PQR file with spaces between the fields and no chain letter, atoms N, CA, C, O and H, PARSE charges and radii, in Angstrom:
ATOM       1  N    MET     1       5.386  -18.686  -12.164 -0.4000 1.5000
ATOM       2  CA   MET     1       5.925  -17.370  -11.851 -0.0000 2.0000
ATOM       3  C    MET     1       5.034  -16.265  -12.414  0.5500 1.7000
ATOM       4  O    MET     1       4.786  -15.257  -11.753 -0.5500 1.4000
ATOM       5  N    LYS     2       4.554  -16.466  -13.647 -0.4000 1.5000
ATOM       6  CA   LYS     2       3.688  -15.461  -14.257 -0.0000 2.0000
ATOM       7  C    LYS     2       2.390  -15.311  -13.488  0.5500 1.7000
ATOM       8  O    LYS     2       1.836  -14.215  -13.402 -0.5500 1.4000
ATOM       9  H    LYS     2       4.755  -17.285  -14.184  0.4000 1.0000
ATOM      10  N    GLU     3       1.902  -16.417  -12.926 -0.4000 1.5000
ATOM      11  CA   GLU     3       0.663  -16.363  -12.162 -0.0000 2.0000
ATOM      12  C    GLU     3       0.824  -15.512  -10.904  0.5500 1.7000
ATOM      13  O    GLU     3      -0.079  -14.759  -10.539 -0.5500 1.4000
ATOM      14  H    GLU     3       2.353  -17.307  -12.996  0.4000 1.0000
ATOM      15  N    LYS     4       1.968  -15.635  -10.246 -0.4000 1.5000
ATOM      16  CA   LYS     4       2.213  -14.840   -9.046 -0.0000 2.0000
ATOM      17  C    LYS     4       2.296  -13.365   -9.382  0.5500 1.7000
ATOM      18  O    LYS     4       1.774  -12.533   -8.641 -0.5500 1.4000
ATOM      19  H    LYS     4       2.701  -16.247  -10.543  0.4000 1.0000
ATOM      20  N    ILE     5       2.943  -13.027  -10.484 -0.4000 1.5000
ATOM      21  CA   ILE     5       3.041  -11.624  -10.907 -0.0000 2.0000
ATOM      22  C    ILE     5       1.659  -11.099  -11.290  0.5500 1.7000
ATOM      23  O    ILE     5       1.318   -9.961  -10.966 -0.5500 1.4000
ATOM      24  H    ILE     5       3.367  -13.703  -11.086  0.4000 1.0000
ATOM      25  N    ALA     6       0.868  -11.910  -11.970 -0.4000 1.5000
ATOM      26  CA   ALA     6      -0.477  -11.496  -12.353 -0.0000 2.0000
ATOM      27  C    ALA     6      -1.344  -11.249  -11.124  0.5500 1.7000
ATOM      28  O    ALA     6      -2.137  -10.308  -11.105 -0.5500 1.4000
ATOM      29  H    ALA     6       1.145  -12.835  -12.233  0.4000 1.0000
ATOM      30  N    LYS     7      -1.200  -12.082  -10.104 -0.4000 1.5000
ATOM      31  CA   LYS     7      -1.971  -11.893   -8.876 -0.0000 2.0000
ATOM      32  C    LYS     7      -1.494  -10.663   -8.108  0.5500 1.7000
ATOM      33  O    LYS     7      -2.283  -10.003   -7.432 -0.5500 1.4000
ATOM      34  H    LYS     7      -0.556  -12.847  -10.120  0.4000 1.0000
ATOM      35  N    LEU     8      -0.216  -10.362   -8.214 -0.4000 1.5000
ATOM      36  CA   LEU     8       0.329   -9.206   -7.510 -0.0000 2.0000
ATOM      37  C    LEU     8      -0.176   -7.899   -8.114  0.5500 1.7000
ATOM      38  O    LEU     8      -0.395   -6.915   -7.408 -0.5500 1.4000
ATOM      39  H    LEU     8       0.425  -10.898   -8.763  0.4000 1.0000
ATOM      40  N    ILE     9      -0.354   -7.910   -9.419 -0.4000 1.5000
ATOM      41  CA   ILE     9      -0.756   -6.684  -10.106 -0.0000 2.0000
ATOM      42  C    ILE     9      -2.276   -6.650  -10.222  0.5500 1.7000
ATOM      43  O    ILE     9      -2.842   -7.028  -11.247 -0.5500 1.4000
ATOM      44  H    ILE     9      -0.177   -8.710   -9.992  0.4000 1.0000
ATOM      45  N    ASP    10      -2.918   -6.197   -9.170 -0.4000 1.5000
ATOM      46  CA   ASP    10      -4.335   -5.929   -9.205 -0.0000 2.0000
ATOM      47  C    ASP    10      -4.567   -4.566   -8.587  0.5500 1.7000
ATOM      48  O    ASP    10      -3.622   -3.937   -8.111 -0.5500 1.4000
ATOM      49  H    ASP    10      -2.458   -5.890   -8.337  0.4000 1.0000
ATOM      50  N    VAL    11      -5.773   -4.109   -8.584 -0.4000 1.5000
ATOM      51  CA   VAL    11      -6.062   -2.737   -8.198 -0.0000 2.0000
ATOM      52  C    VAL    11      -5.648   -2.435   -6.763  0.5500 1.7000
ATOM      53  O    VAL    11      -5.004   -1.417   -6.510 -0.5500 1.4000
ATOM      54  H    VAL    11      -6.541   -4.620   -8.970  0.4000 1.0000
ATOM      55  N    LYS    12      -6.006   -3.296   -5.827 -0.4000 1.5000
ATOM      56  CA   LYS    12      -5.695   -2.999   -4.417 -0.0000 2.0000
ATOM      57  C    LYS    12      -4.199   -2.981   -4.165  0.5500 1.7000
ATOM      58  O    LYS    12      -3.725   -2.222   -3.320 -0.5500 1.4000
ATOM      59  H    LYS    12      -6.529   -4.123   -6.032  0.4000 1.0000
ATOM      60  N    THR    13      -3.448   -3.804   -4.885 -0.4000 1.5000
ATOM      61  CA   THR    13      -1.998   -3.813   -4.739 -0.0000 2.0000
ATOM      62  C    THR    13      -1.403   -2.526   -5.286  0.5500 1.7000
ATOM      63  O    THR    13      -0.539   -1.920   -4.652 -0.5500 1.4000
ATOM      64  H    THR    13      -3.833   -4.420   -5.571  0.4000 1.0000
ATOM      65  N    ILE    14      -1.853   -2.113   -6.439 -0.4000 1.5000
ATOM      66  CA   ILE    14      -1.346   -0.886   -7.063 -0.0000 2.0000
ATOM      67  C    ILE    14      -1.657    0.322   -6.189  0.5500 1.7000
ATOM      68  O    ILE    14      -0.796    1.177   -5.983 -0.5500 1.4000
ATOM      69  H    ILE    14      -2.555   -2.605   -6.954  0.4000 1.0000
ATOM      70  N    VAL    15      -2.878    0.401   -5.676 -0.4000 1.5000
ATOM      71  CA   VAL    15      -3.263    1.526   -4.814 -0.0000 2.0000
ATOM      72  C    VAL    15      -2.409    1.550   -3.551  0.5500 1.7000
ATOM      73  O    VAL    15      -1.965    2.616   -3.125 -0.5500 1.4000
ATOM      74  H    VAL    15      -3.578   -0.293   -5.844  0.4000 1.0000
ATOM      75  N    THR    16      -2.177    0.396   -2.956 -0.4000 1.5000
ATOM      76  CA   THR    16      -1.358    0.332   -1.745 -0.0000 2.0000
ATOM      77  C    THR    16       0.061    0.792   -2.014  0.5500 1.7000
ATOM      78  O    THR    16       0.611    1.579   -1.243 -0.5500 1.4000
ATOM      79  H    THR    16      -2.538   -0.470   -3.303  0.4000 1.0000
ATOM      80  N    PHE    17       0.666    0.314   -3.098 -0.4000 1.5000
ATOM      81  CA   PHE    17       2.036    0.715   -3.424 -0.0000 2.0000
ATOM      82  C    PHE    17       2.125    2.196   -3.756  0.5500 1.7000
ATOM      83  O    PHE    17       3.093    2.850   -3.368 -0.5500 1.4000
ATOM      84  H    PHE    17       0.219   -0.325   -3.724  0.4000 1.0000
ATOM      85  N    ILE    18       1.145    2.740   -4.462 -0.4000 1.5000
ATOM      86  CA   ILE    18       1.144    4.169   -4.777 -0.0000 2.0000
ATOM      87  C    ILE    18       1.019    4.999   -3.507  0.5500 1.7000
ATOM      88  O    ILE    18       1.709    6.006   -3.347 -0.5500 1.4000
ATOM      89  H    ILE    18       0.359    2.208   -4.777  0.4000 1.0000
ATOM      90  N    LEU    19       0.146    4.579   -2.609 -0.4000 1.5000
ATOM      91  CA   LEU    19      -0.047    5.320   -1.361 -0.0000 2.0000
ATOM      92  C    LEU    19       1.213    5.310   -0.508  0.5500 1.7000
ATOM      93  O    LEU    19       1.602    6.347    0.029 -0.5500 1.4000
ATOM      94  H    LEU    19      -0.415    3.761   -2.739  0.4000 1.0000
ATOM      95  N    VAL    20       1.851    4.165   -0.378 -0.4000 1.5000
ATOM      96  CA   VAL    20       3.083    4.086    0.405 -0.0000 2.0000
ATOM      97  C    VAL    20       4.196    4.875   -0.272  0.5500 1.7000
ATOM      98  O    VAL    20       4.982    5.536    0.408 -0.5500 1.4000
ATOM      99  H    VAL    20       1.536    3.323   -0.815  0.4000 1.0000
ATOM     100  N    GLY    21       4.276    4.817   -1.599 -0.4000 1.5000
ATOM     101  CA   GLY    21       5.271    5.606   -2.334 -0.0000 2.0000
ATOM     102  C    GLY    21       5.048    7.093   -2.163  0.5500 1.7000
ATOM     103  O    GLY    21       6.001    7.854   -1.994 -0.5500 1.4000
ATOM     104  H    GLY    21       3.637    4.281   -2.151  0.4000 1.0000
ATOM     105  N    ALA    22       3.787    7.513   -2.206 -0.4000 1.5000
ATOM     106  CA   ALA    22       3.472    8.930   -1.995 -0.0000 2.0000
ATOM     107  C    ALA    22       3.844    9.362   -0.586  0.5500 1.7000
ATOM     108  O    ALA    22       4.369   10.456   -0.383 -0.5500 1.4000
ATOM     109  H    ALA    22       3.013    6.895   -2.343  0.4000 1.0000
ATOM     110  N    LEU    23       3.570    8.501    0.381 -0.4000 1.5000
ATOM     111  CA   LEU    23       3.943    8.794    1.762 -0.0000 2.0000
ATOM     112  C    LEU    23       5.440    9.034    1.875  0.5500 1.7000
ATOM     113  O    LEU    23       5.876   10.027    2.458 -0.5500 1.4000
ATOM     114  H    LEU    23       3.143    7.612    0.216  0.4000 1.0000
ATOM     115  N    ILE    24       6.210    8.138    1.324 -0.4000 1.5000
ATOM     116  CA   ILE    24       7.666    8.273    1.381 -0.0000 2.0000
ATOM     117  C    ILE    24       8.121    9.526    0.640  0.5500 1.7000
ATOM     118  O    ILE    24       8.975   10.265    1.129 -0.5500 1.4000
ATOM     119  H    ILE    24       5.856    7.331    0.851  0.4000 1.0000
ATOM     120  N    GLY    25       7.551    9.764   -0.538 -0.4000 1.5000
ATOM     121  CA   GLY    25       7.932   10.930   -1.328 -0.0000 2.0000
ATOM     122  C    GLY    25       7.610   12.245   -0.646  0.5500 1.7000
ATOM     123  O    GLY    25       8.454   13.140   -0.599 -0.5500 1.4000
ATOM     124  H    GLY    25       6.857    9.164   -0.935  0.4000 1.0000
ATOM     125  N    PHE    26       6.410   12.374   -0.120 -0.4000 1.5000
ATOM     126  CA   PHE    26       6.012   13.620    0.541 -0.0000 2.0000
ATOM     127  C    PHE    26       6.816   13.885    1.803  0.5500 1.7000
ATOM     128  O    PHE    26       7.177   15.027    2.087 -0.5500 1.4000
ATOM     129  H    PHE    26       5.725   11.647   -0.157  0.4000 1.0000
ATOM     130  N    ILE    27       7.095   12.842    2.552 -0.4000 1.5000
ATOM     131  CA   ILE    27       7.887   13.023    3.776 -0.0000 2.0000
ATOM     132  C    ILE    27       9.322   13.371    3.425  0.5500 1.7000
ATOM     133  O    ILE    27       9.930   14.219    4.079 -0.5500 1.4000
ATOM     134  H    ILE    27       6.802   11.914    2.322  0.4000 1.0000
ATOM     135  N    ALA    28       9.879   12.723    2.394 -0.4000 1.5000
ATOM     136  CA   ALA    28      11.268   12.980    2.005 -0.0000 2.0000
ATOM     137  C    ALA    28      11.460   14.398    1.488  0.5500 1.7000
ATOM     138  O    ALA    28      12.507   15.005    1.716 -0.5500 1.4000
ATOM     139  H    ALA    28       9.385   12.034    1.864  0.4000 1.0000
ATOM     140  N    THR    29      10.456   14.935    0.791 -0.4000 1.5000
ATOM     141  CA   THR    29      10.576   16.293    0.259 -0.0000 2.0000
ATOM     142  C    THR    29      10.158   17.353    1.266  0.5500 1.7000
ATOM     143  O    THR    29      10.379   18.543    1.039 -0.5500 1.4000
ATOM     144  H    THR    29       9.606   14.442    0.605  0.4000 1.0000
ATOM     145  N    GLY    30       9.562   16.941    2.366 -0.4000 1.5000
ATOM     146  CA   GLY    30       9.180   17.884    3.406 -0.0000 2.0000
ATOM     147  C    GLY    30       7.843   18.552    3.158  0.5500 1.7000
ATOM     148  O    GLY    30       7.515   19.526    3.836 -0.5500 1.4000
ATOM     149  H    GLY    30       9.382   15.975    2.551  0.4000 1.0000
ATOM     150  N    LYS    31       7.055   18.056    2.202 -0.4000 1.5000
ATOM     151  CA   LYS    31       5.761   18.664    1.908 -0.0000 2.0000
ATOM     152  C    LYS    31       4.702   18.294    2.940  0.5500 1.7000
ATOM     153  O    LYS    31       3.755   19.048    3.161 -0.5500 1.4000
ATOM     154  H    LYS    31       7.322   17.265    1.651  0.4000 1.0000
ATOM     155  N    LEU    32       4.859   17.151    3.562 -0.4000 1.5000
ATOM     156  CA   LEU    32       3.934   16.707    4.602 -0.0000 2.0000
ATOM     157  C    LEU    32       4.719   16.152    5.775  0.5500 1.7000
ATOM     158  O    LEU    32       5.845   15.675    5.631 -0.5500 1.4000
ATOM     159  H    LEU    32       5.628   16.538    3.382  0.4000 1.0000
ATOM     160  N    GLU    33       4.101   16.228    6.923 -0.4000 1.5000
ATOM     161  CA   GLU    33       4.688   15.572    8.082 -0.0000 2.0000
ATOM     162  C    GLU    33       4.141   14.151    8.149  0.5500 1.7000
ATOM     163  O    GLU    33       3.027   13.880    7.700 -0.5500 1.4000
ATOM     164  H    GLU    33       3.187   16.615    7.040  0.4000 1.0000
ATOM     165  N    ALA    34       4.915   13.275    8.699 -0.4000 1.5000
ATOM     166  CA   ALA    34       4.535   11.861    8.753 -0.0000 2.0000
ATOM     167  C    ALA    34       3.220   11.662    9.498  0.5500 1.7000
ATOM     168  O    ALA    34       2.427   10.792    9.138 -0.5500 1.4000
ATOM     169  H    ALA    34       5.819   13.495    9.064  0.4000 1.0000
ATOM     170  N    LYS    35       2.986   12.462   10.531 -0.4000 1.5000
ATOM     171  CA   LYS    35       1.778   12.271   11.334 -0.0000 2.0000
ATOM     172  C    LYS    35       0.499   12.586   10.569  0.5500 1.7000
ATOM     173  O    LYS    35      -0.581   12.165   10.982 -0.5500 1.4000
ATOM     174  H    LYS    35       3.630   13.169   10.824  0.4000 1.0000
ATOM     175  N    GLU    36       0.598   13.316    9.465 -0.4000 1.5000
ATOM     176  CA   GLU    36      -0.591   13.686    8.702 -0.0000 2.0000
ATOM     177  C    GLU    36      -1.105   12.556    7.807  0.5500 1.7000
ATOM     178  O    GLU    36      -2.312   12.442    7.598 -0.5500 1.4000
ATOM     179  H    GLU    36       1.475   13.658    9.129  0.4000 1.0000
ATOM     180  N    ILE    37      -0.217   11.727    7.281 -0.4000 1.5000
ATOM     181  CA   ILE    37      -0.625   10.717    6.316 -0.0000 2.0000
ATOM     182  C    ILE    37      -0.378    9.285    6.793  0.5500 1.7000
ATOM     183  O    ILE    37      -0.861    8.340    6.168 -0.5500 1.4000
ATOM     184  H    ILE    37       0.765   11.819    7.451  0.4000 1.0000
ATOM     185  N    THR    38       0.352    9.112    7.868 -0.4000 1.5000
ATOM     186  CA   THR    38       0.666    7.780    8.361 -0.0000 2.0000
ATOM     187  C    THR    38      -0.576    6.951    8.707  0.5500 1.7000
ATOM     188  O    THR    38      -0.597    5.764    8.380 -0.5500 1.4000
ATOM     189  H    THR    38       0.744    9.879    8.376  0.4000 1.0000
ATOM     190  N    PRO    39      -1.613    7.505    9.350 -0.5600 1.5000
ATOM     191  CA   PRO    39      -2.797    6.668    9.630  0.2800 2.0000
ATOM     192  C    PRO    39      -3.451    6.127    8.361  0.5500 1.7000
ATOM     193  O    PRO    39      -3.908    4.984    8.339 -0.5500 1.4000
ATOM     194  N    LEU    40      -3.499    6.932    7.315 -0.4000 1.5000
ATOM     195  CA   LEU    40      -4.087    6.478    6.062 -0.0000 2.0000
ATOM     196  C    LEU    40      -3.257    5.373    5.432  0.5500 1.7000
ATOM     197  O    LEU    40      -3.809    4.381    4.954 -0.5500 1.4000
ATOM     198  H    LEU    40      -3.128    7.861    7.333  0.4000 1.0000
ATOM     199  N    ALA    41      -1.960    5.529    5.424 -0.4000 1.5000
ATOM     200  CA   ALA    41      -1.081    4.506    4.857 -0.0000 2.0000
ATOM     201  C    ALA    41      -1.144    3.222    5.682  0.5500 1.7000
ATOM     202  O    ALA    41      -1.148    2.127    5.120 -0.5500 1.4000
ATOM     203  H    ALA    41      -1.512    6.334    5.812  0.4000 1.0000
ATOM     204  N    THR    42      -1.193    3.345    6.982 -0.4000 1.5000
ATOM     205  CA   THR    42      -1.287    2.172    7.855 -0.0000 2.0000
ATOM     206  C    THR    42      -2.585    1.408    7.599  0.5500 1.7000
ATOM     207  O    THR    42      -2.598    0.178    7.556 -0.5500 1.4000
ATOM     208  H    THR    42      -1.190    4.235    7.438  0.4000 1.0000
ATOM     209  N    MET    43      -3.666    2.152    7.432 -0.4000 1.5000
ATOM     210  CA   MET    43      -4.948    1.524    7.161 -0.0000 2.0000
ATOM     211  C    MET    43      -4.923    0.791    5.819  0.5500 1.7000
ATOM     212  O    MET    43      -5.431   -0.326    5.719 -0.5500 1.4000
ATOM     213  H    MET    43      -3.656    3.151    7.467  0.4000 1.0000
ATOM     214  N    ALA    44      -4.347    1.395    4.802 -0.4000 1.5000
ATOM     215  CA   ALA    44      -4.300    0.777    3.481 -0.0000 2.0000
ATOM     216  C    ALA    44      -3.439   -0.486    3.486  0.5500 1.7000
ATOM     217  O    ALA    44      -3.825   -1.504    2.912 -0.5500 1.4000
ATOM     218  H    ALA    44      -3.934    2.302    4.883  0.4000 1.0000
ATOM     219  N    VAL    45      -2.287   -0.420    4.124 -0.4000 1.5000
ATOM     220  CA   VAL    45      -1.400   -1.586    4.179 -0.0000 2.0000
ATOM     221  C    VAL    45      -2.046   -2.706    4.999  0.5500 1.7000
ATOM     222  O    VAL    45      -1.950   -3.877    4.630 -0.5500 1.4000
ATOM     223  H    VAL    45      -1.973    0.407    4.590  0.4000 1.0000
ATOM     224  N    SER    46      -2.694   -2.358    6.096 -0.4000 1.5000
ATOM     225  CA   SER    46      -3.379   -3.374    6.909 -0.0000 2.0000
ATOM     226  C    SER    46      -4.487   -4.044    6.107  0.5500 1.7000
ATOM     227  O    SER    46      -4.638   -5.265    6.155 -0.5500 1.4000
ATOM     228  H    SER    46      -2.772   -1.407    6.396  0.4000 1.0000
ATOM     229  N    PHE    47      -5.254   -3.260    5.379 -0.4000 1.5000
ATOM     230  CA   PHE    47      -6.315   -3.818    4.540 -0.0000 2.0000
ATOM     231  C    PHE    47      -5.728   -4.733    3.471  0.5500 1.7000
ATOM     232  O    PHE    47      -6.268   -5.807    3.207 -0.5500 1.4000
ATOM     233  H    PHE    47      -5.132   -2.269    5.340  0.4000 1.0000
ATOM     234  N    PHE    48      -4.626   -4.313    2.859 -0.4000 1.5000
ATOM     235  CA   PHE    48      -3.964   -5.101    1.823 -0.0000 2.0000
ATOM     236  C    PHE    48      -3.591   -6.482    2.352  0.5500 1.7000
ATOM     237  O    PHE    48      -3.892   -7.491    1.715 -0.5500 1.4000
ATOM     238  H    PHE    48      -4.187   -3.441    3.074  0.4000 1.0000
ATOM     239  N    PHE    49      -2.937   -6.533    3.512 -0.4000 1.5000
ATOM     240  CA   PHE    49      -2.520   -7.816    4.056 -0.0000 2.0000
ATOM     241  C    PHE    49      -3.704   -8.626    4.580  0.5500 1.7000
ATOM     242  O    PHE    49      -3.687   -9.854    4.496 -0.5500 1.4000
ATOM     243  H    PHE    49      -2.692   -5.713    4.029  0.4000 1.0000
ATOM     244  N    ALA    50      -4.721   -7.974    5.115 -0.4000 1.5000
ATOM     245  CA   ALA    50      -5.902   -8.695    5.588 -0.0000 2.0000
ATOM     246  C    ALA    50      -6.616   -9.368    4.422  0.5500 1.7000
ATOM     247  O    ALA    50      -7.069  -10.506    4.552 -0.5500 1.4000
ATOM     248  H    ALA    50      -4.735   -6.977    5.183  0.4000 1.0000
ATOM     249  N    VAL    51      -6.721   -8.699    3.310 -0.4000 1.5000
ATOM     250  CA   VAL    51      -7.368   -9.276    2.138 -0.0000 2.0000
ATOM     251  C    VAL    51      -6.529  -10.417    1.586  0.5500 1.7000
ATOM     252  O    VAL    51      -7.074  -11.444    1.180 -0.5500 1.4000
ATOM     253  H    VAL    51      -6.353   -7.775    3.204  0.4000 1.0000
ATOM     254  N    LYS    52      -5.211  -10.253    1.565 -0.4000 1.5000
ATOM     255  CA   LYS    52      -4.338  -11.315    1.077 -0.0000 2.0000
ATOM     256  C    LYS    52      -4.473  -12.581    1.940  0.5500 1.7000
ATOM     257  O    LYS    52      -4.507  -13.692    1.411 -0.5500 1.4000
ATOM     258  H    LYS    52      -4.769   -9.418    1.894  0.4000 1.0000
ATOM     259  N    LEU    53      -4.550  -12.408    3.261 -0.4000 1.5000
ATOM     260  CA   LEU    53      -4.693  -13.558    4.153 -0.0000 2.0000
ATOM     261  C    LEU    53      -6.052  -14.219    3.978  0.5500 1.7000
ATOM     262  O    LEU    53      -6.152  -15.445    4.040 -0.5500 1.4000
ATOM     263  H    LEU    53      -4.523  -11.506    3.690  0.4000 1.0000
ATOM     264  N    THR    54      -7.089  -13.438    3.764 -0.4000 1.5000
ATOM     265  CA   THR    54      -8.422  -13.974    3.568 -0.0000 2.0000
ATOM     266  C    THR    54      -8.511  -14.737    2.243  0.5500 1.7000
ATOM     267  O    THR    54      -9.171  -15.773    2.167 -0.5500 1.4000
ATOM     268  H    THR    54      -7.008  -12.442    3.715  0.4000 1.0000
ATOM     269  N    ASP    55      -7.852  -14.229    1.206 -0.4000 1.5000
ATOM     270  CA   ASP    55      -7.878  -14.882   -0.100 -0.0000 2.0000
ATOM     271  C    ASP    55      -7.212  -16.248   -0.072  0.5500 1.7000
ATOM     272  O    ASP    55      -7.614  -17.138   -0.822 -0.5500 1.4000
ATOM     273  H    ASP    55      -7.316  -13.387    1.268  0.4000 1.0000
ATOM     274  N    LYS    56      -6.218  -16.436    0.762 -0.4000 1.5000
ATOM     275  CA   LYS    56      -5.485  -17.699    0.815 -0.0000 2.0000
ATOM     276  C    LYS    56      -6.278  -18.810    1.492  0.5500 1.7000
ATOM     277  O    LYS    56      -6.019  -19.989    1.249 -0.5500 1.4000
ATOM     278  H    LYS    56      -5.892  -15.713    1.371  0.4000 1.0000
ATOM     279  N    LYS    57      -7.246  -18.448    2.343 -0.4000 1.5000
ATOM     280  CA   LYS    57      -8.005  -19.468    3.083 -0.0000 2.0000
ATOM     281  C    LYS    57      -9.035  -20.136    2.240  0.5500 1.7000
ATOM     282  O    LYS    57      -9.751  -21.015    2.721 -0.5500 1.4000
ATOM     283  H    LYS    57      -7.456  -17.491    2.540  0.4000 1.0000
C-alpha cells in the first residue's frame, strides 16, 4: 500500500492535481471561463494518463 502511495506522489501527479483543482476553483468563483483553461487541463490530464500507461508496460 505504501508503494502505491509513494508512486502516486510524484511531480507529474502533483502538477496534474493542482492544475485540475485550480481549474475547478477558478470556474467555481467565476474568475475564469471554462473555455479559457480547459484545453490546458485536458492536455495535462491526457499526458498524466499516457505516462502512467507507458510506465506499466
